[in-house]
C-alpha positions as CSV (number, residue, x, y, z in Angstrom):
1,M,68.0,96.4,25.3
2,D,64.5,96.4,26.7
3,Q,63.7,99.4,28.9
4,I,63.5,98.7,32.6
5,S,60.5,100.1,34.4
6,P,61.4,100.4,38.1
7,P,58.7,101.6,40.5
8,A,57.8,105.2,40.0
9,D,58.7,106.0,43.6
10,R,62.3,105.6,42.6
11,L,62.1,109.2,41.5
12,D,60.7,110.5,44.9
13,Y,64.1,111.9,45.7
14,I,63.2,114.7,43.3
15,S,60.2,115.7,45.4
16,R,62.4,115.5,48.6
17,D,65.0,117.8,47.0
18,L,62.3,120.3,45.9
19,S,60.9,120.5,49.4
20,L,64.2,121.5,50.8
21,V,64.7,124.6,48.7
22,P,62.8,127.9,48.7
23,K,59.7,128.1,46.4
24,D,61.3,130.5,44.0
25,E,64.2,128.1,43.5
26,R,62.0,125.0,42.8
27,M,61.4,125.6,39.1
28,A,65.1,125.7,38.3
29,L,65.8,122.6,40.4
30,F,62.9,120.8,38.7
31,V,64.3,121.5,35.2
32,E,67.7,120.3,36.4
33,R,66.3,117.1,37.9
34,A,64.1,116.5,34.8
35,Q,67.1,116.5,32.6
36,A,68.8,113.9,34.8
37,V,65.7,111.7,34.5
38,G,65.9,112.1,30.7
39,D,69.4,110.7,30.8
40,L,68.0,107.6,32.4
41,V,65.4,107.3,29.7
42,R,67.9,107.6,26.9
43,G,70.1,105.1,28.6
44,D,67.3,102.5,28.6
45,F,67.2,102.5,32.4
46,L,63.8,104.0,32.7
47,N,60.5,103.7,30.8
48,T,59.4,106.9,29.0
49,S,55.8,106.8,30.2
50,V,56.9,106.1,33.8
51,A,59.3,109.1,33.7
52,R,56.7,111.4,32.1
53,D,53.9,110.6,34.5
54,K,56.1,110.9,37.6
55,L,57.5,114.3,36.5
56,W,54.0,115.6,36.0
57,E,52.9,114.3,39.4
58,I,55.9,116.0,41.0
59,A,55.3,119.3,39.2
60,R,51.6,119.4,40.3
61,A,52.5,118.3,43.9
62,H,54.8,121.3,44.2
63,N,52.4,123.7,42.5
64,L,54.8,124.3,39.6
65,V,52.0,124.2,37.1
66,G,50.5,127.7,37.1
67,L,53.5,129.2,39.0
68,P,53.7,132.9,38.0
69,G,56.4,133.6,35.5
70,S,57.4,130.2,34.1
71,G,55.0,127.7,35.6
72,S,52.4,127.5,32.9
73,E,51.2,124.1,31.8
74,E,52.7,124.6,28.4
75,F,56.1,125.4,29.9
76,I,56.1,122.3,32.2
77,A,55.0,120.2,29.2
78,N,58.0,121.5,27.2
79,V,60.4,120.8,30.0
80,I,59.2,117.2,30.5
81,E,58.9,116.3,26.8
82,S,62.3,117.8,26.1
83,A,63.8,115.8,29.0
84,V,62.4,112.4,28.1
85,A,62.7,112.7,24.3
86,L,64.6,109.7,23.0
87,T,66.0,111.4,19.9
88,D,66.5,114.8,18.5
89,E,66.0,115.0,14.7
90,N,67.9,118.2,14.5
91,E,71.1,116.7,15.8
92,P,73.7,115.3,13.3
93,P,74.4,111.5,13.4
94,L,76.9,110.5,16.0
95,P,79.9,108.1,15.6
96,T,79.0,104.5,16.4
97,G,82.4,102.8,16.3
98,P,83.6,100.9,19.4
99,D,86.2,102.3,21.8
100,A,89.1,100.4,23.2
101,Y,86.7,98.3,25.3
102,G,84.4,97.5,22.4
103,S,81.8,99.9,23.7
104,A,79.8,102.5,21.8
105,P,81.2,106.0,22.3
106,D,79.8,108.2,25.1
107,V,76.9,109.8,23.2
108,D,76.3,112.5,25.7
109,R,80.0,113.6,25.5
110,L,79.8,113.7,21.7
111,K,76.6,115.8,21.5
112,P,77.0,119.5,20.6
113,A,77.1,121.7,23.7
114,R,73.8,123.2,24.7
115,S,73.5,127.0,24.4
116,Q,71.8,127.4,27.8
117,P,74.1,128.7,30.5
118,L,74.9,126.6,33.6
119,K,72.7,127.1,36.6
120,L,74.5,129.3,39.1
121,T,74.1,129.8,42.8
122,Y,75.2,133.2,43.9
123,F,76.8,134.2,47.1
124,D,73.7,135.5,48.9
125,E,71.9,132.3,47.9
126,S,74.5,130.0,49.4
127,S,72.1,128.9,52.2
128,H,69.9,127.2,49.5
129,F,71.7,123.9,49.6
130,V,70.2,120.4,49.7
131,L,70.6,118.7,53.1
132,K,72.6,115.5,53.2
133,R,70.6,112.3,53.0
134,S,72.2,110.1,55.7
135,I,71.9,106.4,56.2
136,L,74.3,106.5,59.2
137,K,74.8,110.1,60.2
138,G,78.3,111.4,59.8
139,L,79.5,108.4,57.8
140,I,77.2,106.7,55.2
141,V,75.5,109.4,53.1
142,R,73.6,108.9,49.8
143,G,75.4,110.3,46.8
144,E,78.8,110.2,48.6
145,T,81.8,107.8,48.3
146,S,84.0,106.5,51.2
147,A,87.2,104.4,51.4
148,F,88.2,102.1,54.2
149,I,91.9,101.2,54.0
150,A,94.2,99.0,56.1
151,P,96.9,96.4,55.7
152,P,95.8,92.8,54.8
153,G,94.1,91.0,57.6
154,A,93.5,94.2,59.7
155,G,89.7,93.8,59.8
156,K,88.5,95.9,56.9
157,S,86.0,93.4,55.5
158,A,84.9,92.4,59.0
159,L,84.1,96.0,59.8
160,M,82.3,96.5,56.5
161,T,80.1,93.4,57.2
162,E,79.1,95.0,60.6
163,L,78.3,98.3,58.8
164,A,76.2,96.4,56.2
165,V,74.2,94.7,58.9
166,H,73.5,98.0,60.7
167,C,72.5,99.8,57.5
168,A,70.2,97.0,56.5
169,S,68.6,96.8,59.9
170,G,68.4,100.5,60.5
171,K,70.3,100.2,63.8
172,D,72.6,102.9,65.3
173,W,76.3,102.1,64.8
174,R,78.9,103.1,67.4
175,G,77.5,106.5,68.2
176,H,76.3,107.2,64.6
177,K,72.5,107.5,64.4
178,A,70.7,105.4,61.8
179,K,68.5,107.7,59.8
180,E,66.9,104.9,57.7
181,A,67.2,101.2,56.9
182,C,68.2,100.3,53.3
183,G,69.2,97.5,51.1
184,V,72.9,96.7,50.8
185,V,74.8,95.1,47.9
186,I,78.3,93.8,48.5
187,L,80.4,93.4,45.3
188,A,83.0,91.1,46.7
189,L,85.6,91.1,43.9
190,E,87.6,88.7,46.1
191,R,86.7,86.3,49.0
192,A,82.9,86.5,48.5
193,D,82.5,83.3,50.6
194,L,84.2,85.0,53.5
195,Y,81.4,87.7,53.4
196,R,78.8,84.9,53.2
197,R,80.3,83.2,56.3
198,R,80.4,86.4,58.2
199,L,76.8,87.2,57.4
200,Q,75.8,83.7,58.5
201,A,77.6,84.4,61.7
202,Y,75.5,87.5,62.3
203,R,72.3,85.5,61.6
204,M,73.3,82.9,64.2
205,R,74.8,85.2,66.8
206,D,72.2,88.0,66.7
207,G,69.1,86.0,65.6
208,L,68.7,88.1,62.5
209,K,66.5,87.1,59.6
210,G,65.4,88.6,56.3
211,L,67.9,91.5,56.2
212,P,68.1,93.2,52.7
213,V,71.8,92.3,52.1
214,A,73.1,90.5,49.0
215,V,76.6,89.4,47.9
216,A,78.0,89.1,44.4
217,G,81.2,87.3,43.9
218,T,82.2,88.2,40.4
219,V,85.3,90.3,39.4
220,I,84.2,93.6,37.8
221,D,86.4,95.6,35.5
222,L,85.9,99.1,36.9
223,L,87.8,100.8,34.1
224,N,85.3,99.5,31.5
225,P,82.3,101.8,31.0
226,N,80.1,98.7,30.7
227,C,80.6,98.2,34.5
228,I,78.1,101.1,35.0
229,D,75.2,99.1,33.4
230,L,76.4,95.9,35.1
231,I,76.3,97.4,38.6
232,V,73.1,99.3,38.1
233,S,71.2,96.2,36.8
234,T,72.6,94.1,39.6
235,V,71.4,96.6,42.2
236,R,68.0,96.9,40.6
237,A,67.6,93.1,40.6
238,A,68.4,93.1,44.3
239,E,65.8,95.9,44.9
240,K,63.1,93.7,43.3
241,T,64.0,90.9,45.7
242,F,64.3,93.2,48.7
243,G,61.1,95.1,48.0
244,R,63.0,98.3,48.9
245,D,65.7,100.5,47.5
246,V,69.5,99.9,48.0
247,G,71.3,102.7,49.8
248,L,74.8,101.2,50.2
249,I,77.1,99.5,47.7
250,I,80.4,98.0,49.1
251,I,83.2,97.2,46.6
252,D,85.9,94.9,48.1
253,T,88.5,95.5,46.9
254,Y,88.7,98.6,44.8
255,A,92.2,97.7,43.6
256,K,91.0,94.4,42.2
257,G,88.4,96.2,40.1
258,I,91.1,98.5,38.7
259,A,93.5,95.6,38.0
260,A,90.9,93.3,36.5
261,N,91.8,94.1,32.9
262,G,95.4,95.4,33.3
263,G,94.8,98.7,35.1
264,D,97.3,100.1,37.6
265,E,96.2,101.7,40.8
266,D,99.5,103.6,40.9
267,K,98.4,105.6,37.8
268,A,96.1,108.6,38.4
269,R,94.6,108.0,35.0
270,D,93.3,104.6,35.9
271,Q,92.1,105.8,39.4
272,N,90.2,108.6,37.8
273,R,88.6,106.4,35.1
274,A,87.3,104.0,37.8
275,A,86.1,106.9,39.9
276,A,84.3,108.5,37.0
277,N,82.5,105.2,36.2
278,L,81.3,104.9,39.8
279,R,80.1,108.6,39.8
280,N,78.0,107.6,36.7
281,V,76.6,104.7,38.8
282,Q,75.5,107.2,41.4
283,A,73.9,109.4,38.7
284,Q,71.5,106.5,38.2
285,L,71.3,105.1,41.7
286,D,70.8,107.1,44.9
287,V,73.5,105.2,46.8
288,H,76.6,105.5,48.9
289,I,79.6,103.6,47.6
290,A,82.1,102.3,50.1
291,L,85.4,101.2,48.7
292,V,87.7,98.8,50.5
293,G,91.4,99.0,49.9
294,H,94.9,98.6,51.2
295,T,97.5,100.9,52.7
296,G,101.0,100.9,51.3
297,K,104.1,99.5,52.8
298,N,104.4,102.6,54.9
299,E,101.0,102.9,56.6
300,D,101.6,106.5,57.6
301,R,101.3,107.4,53.9
302,G,97.8,106.2,53.7
303,A,96.1,104.4,50.8
304,R,98.2,102.4,48.4
305,G,98.5,103.7,44.8
306,S,97.9,107.1,43.3
307,N,96.6,109.9,45.6
308,A,93.9,110.6,43.0
309,H,92.0,108.0,45.1
310,L,92.3,110.2,48.2
311,G,91.2,113.3,46.3
312,D,88.0,111.6,44.9
313,V,86.4,110.1,48.0
314,D,84.4,112.2,50.5
315,V,85.6,110.2,53.5
316,M,88.6,108.0,54.0
317,V,88.9,105.7,57.0
318,Q,92.2,104.0,58.0
319,I,92.2,101.0,60.3
320,T,95.3,100.3,62.5
321,G,96.2,98.3,65.5
322,E,96.7,94.6,66.5
323,G,94.4,93.4,69.3
324,T,92.2,96.5,69.5
325,K,91.6,98.0,66.1
326,V,91.2,101.7,65.7
327,A,89.3,103.1,62.7
328,E,90.1,106.7,62.2
329,I,88.8,109.3,59.7
330,I,92.0,110.6,58.1
331,K,90.2,112.7,55.4
332,A,86.8,114.2,55.1
333,N,85.3,117.0,53.1
334,D,83.2,118.5,55.8
335,Q,84.1,117.1,59.2
336,P,87.3,116.9,61.3
337,Q,89.7,114.0,61.4
338,R,88.5,111.8,64.3
339,V,88.4,108.3,65.7
340,L,85.5,106.5,64.2
341,A,85.5,103.3,66.1
342,E,87.6,101.0,68.3
343,F,86.8,97.3,67.9
344,K,88.1,93.7,68.3
345,L,87.6,90.6,66.3
346,E,86.3,87.4,67.6
347,A,86.2,83.9,66.2
348,F,82.7,82.5,65.6
349,D,81.9,78.8,65.2
350,L,79.6,78.1,62.3
351,G,79.4,74.3,62.8
352,S,81.4,71.4,61.4
353,D,82.4,70.3,57.9
354,D,81.9,66.8,56.5
355,E,85.0,65.5,58.4
356,G,83.9,67.0,61.7
357,D,86.3,69.9,61.7
358,A,85.1,73.2,63.0
359,I,84.1,75.9,60.5
360,T,84.9,79.3,61.9
361,T,85.1,82.9,60.8
362,S,86.0,86.2,62.4
363,I,83.5,89.0,63.0
364,V,83.5,92.2,65.1
365,S,83.1,91.4,68.8
366,T,80.0,92.6,70.7
367,D,82.3,93.9,73.5
368,S,84.6,95.9,71.2
369,G,85.3,98.7,73.7
370,G,83.3,101.8,74.1
371,V,82.1,104.3,71.5
372,P,84.8,107.0,71.1
373,P,83.8,110.7,71.3
374,A,82.6,112.0,68.0
375,T,85.5,114.4,67.6
376,A,88.2,112.3,69.4
377,A,91.6,112.2,67.7
378,R,93.7,109.1,67.8
379,K,96.4,109.4,70.5
380,K,99.8,109.0,69.1
381,P,102.5,107.5,71.2
382,K,104.8,110.0,72.7
383,L,108.1,110.1,70.8
384,N,111.3,109.7,72.7
385,L,113.7,111.3,70.3
386,P,117.4,112.1,70.9
387,D,118.1,115.8,71.4
388,K,119.6,116.4,68.0
389,P,116.8,114.8,65.9
390,K,114.3,116.6,68.1
391,A,116.0,119.9,67.3
392,G,116.1,118.9,63.7
393,L,112.4,118.3,63.6
394,R,111.7,121.6,65.3
395,A,113.9,123.3,62.7
396,L,112.0,121.6,59.9
397,L,108.6,122.7,61.2
398,E,109.9,126.3,61.4
399,C,111.3,126.0,57.9
400,I,108.0,124.8,56.5
401,A,106.1,127.5,58.3
402,D,108.4,130.2,56.7
403,S,108.4,128.6,53.3
404,E,106.1,129.3,50.3
405,A,107.4,126.2,48.4
406,Q,104.8,124.4,46.3
407,T,104.2,120.7,47.0
408,P,105.3,118.6,44.0
409,I,102.5,116.8,42.2
410,D,103.7,113.2,42.6
411,E,101.8,110.1,43.5
412,H,104.4,109.3,46.2
413,I,103.7,112.6,48.1
414,P,100.4,113.2,49.9
415,A,98.4,115.9,48.2
416,T,97.9,117.7,51.5
417,A,101.6,117.5,52.5
418,K,103.4,120.7,53.3
419,G,107.2,120.7,53.1
420,V,110.4,122.0,51.8
421,T,113.5,120.8,49.9
422,L,116.1,118.8,51.7
423,V,118.6,121.6,50.7
424,A,116.4,124.3,52.4
425,W,116.1,122.1,55.6
426,R,119.8,121.5,55.7
427,E,120.6,125.2,55.3
428,R,118.2,125.9,58.2
429,L,120.0,123.3,60.4
430,E,123.4,124.9,59.6
431,K,122.1,128.4,60.2
432,T,120.6,127.4,63.6
433,R,123.8,125.5,64.5
434,V,121.9,122.2,64.9
435,I,124.6,120.7,62.7
436,N,128.2,122.0,62.5
437,P,128.9,123.3,58.9
438,K,132.7,123.0,59.7
439,G,132.5,119.5,61.0
440,N,130.9,116.6,59.0
441,P,127.5,118.3,58.2
442,R,126.6,115.7,55.6
443,Q,126.8,112.8,58.0
444,E,125.0,114.7,60.8
445,F,122.2,115.6,58.5
446,Q,121.8,112.0,57.3
447,R,121.6,110.8,60.9
448,I,118.9,113.3,61.7
449,H,116.7,112.7,58.8
450,V,117.1,108.8,58.9
451,T,116.1,108.9,62.6
452,L,113.1,111.1,62.0
453,K,111.9,109.1,59.1
454,N,112.3,105.8,60.9
455,A,110.2,107.3,63.8
456,G,107.5,108.1,61.2
457,V,107.4,111.8,61.8
458,I,108.7,112.9,58.4
459,G,108.3,111.7,54.8
460,I,111.0,112.0,52.1
461,W,110.6,111.5,48.4
462,E,113.5,112.4,46.2
463,E,114.5,116.0,47.2
464,F,111.3,116.9,49.1
465,V,110.7,116.4,52.8
466,W,107.4,117.0,54.8
467,A,106.2,116.5,58.3
468,V,103.8,113.6,59.0
469,T,100.9,114.9,61.2
């Protein structure tokens, strides 16, 4: 494969990162970033000369050449040449046979481990972290991954189209400040024409023109390591046309990419393979990846499939509601659960077909309610439970609080769920006289837990029960 030579300023993120850490930390960070650039060179994603010249430019700009202790020109030269070297004559030959997908083995994984220790950040150095590089503050951040889930037809793709337009135009979105405008690539693994119609609706309704948004309508096998190069090369082609870098990749739907060659979203193994491939995409592209997916039959249990998906993403947003849709952050690494947006869909007339019938599509309405407070939580309807199930729920919560039981590792049980066994709960109900152990306790217990489960306030899988919060 011929090496691709993207503009040298694609490596400017290194300079940004160096400027955010204390001077005495910059050399170590430079060495770390140089090694990452070397991976791009060896993967034929970056020209050696471009990488070498840019690393020298960055080193000089941050006064690393001549820095006391380790910043001599010879040291910097060794760092850069070691990073961008295409081969190492001292290494033994590596296996070249194809894996199950017909791909060459992961060369980096097969290389002997380096003897240098991993870079450590010690407790008193914890303030030396790199600031988040937001596109939409609090939601779309470079280097992170999000998931937007809902039942079919609930407005997931419509909301993603609105997000794409705002990221591409650099406009604030529902109380989230736009920090920059960026290119957007939508990998529509299904219904690509629906995205195209919606983008056309925004062009017509809002008078937009020339936004850096592109749609690809090909199914991609996200379990195949070759998808990494396919996605990276597609994004780089878009960047050449846009004349600017891409900051957001939307994959709709994530499940389609897992199932493309027989994968199963219910299997943690397949979820983790797809997630690892996307992380490798982010190792080469400074982007946010937004994944669109479905909820299961029981919406209260979140995303369909293995909960490995929930564990991998930085932010998960669930969309509910009929007329007025509510998008709520149900999981985030470093922010509270909150209502993200309330919106409605509206039909938009794109014109007529060759028989004179109207061509319409649905997009997010311009009068989609107000912007919810940044930390607002979705209001849940007040439950009107009978006295006995209400007492049973109270007993369950007390039992969970008193228990040290471990949550079973099972794809049918949320990873964050806290609960107890059904036996422990029933014993608490008998002890507190909520059910009569001398009457028909089995039937009473069944009525209580069926009522509570139907009300959506508890979850049960096999012998484990937990409260739904």
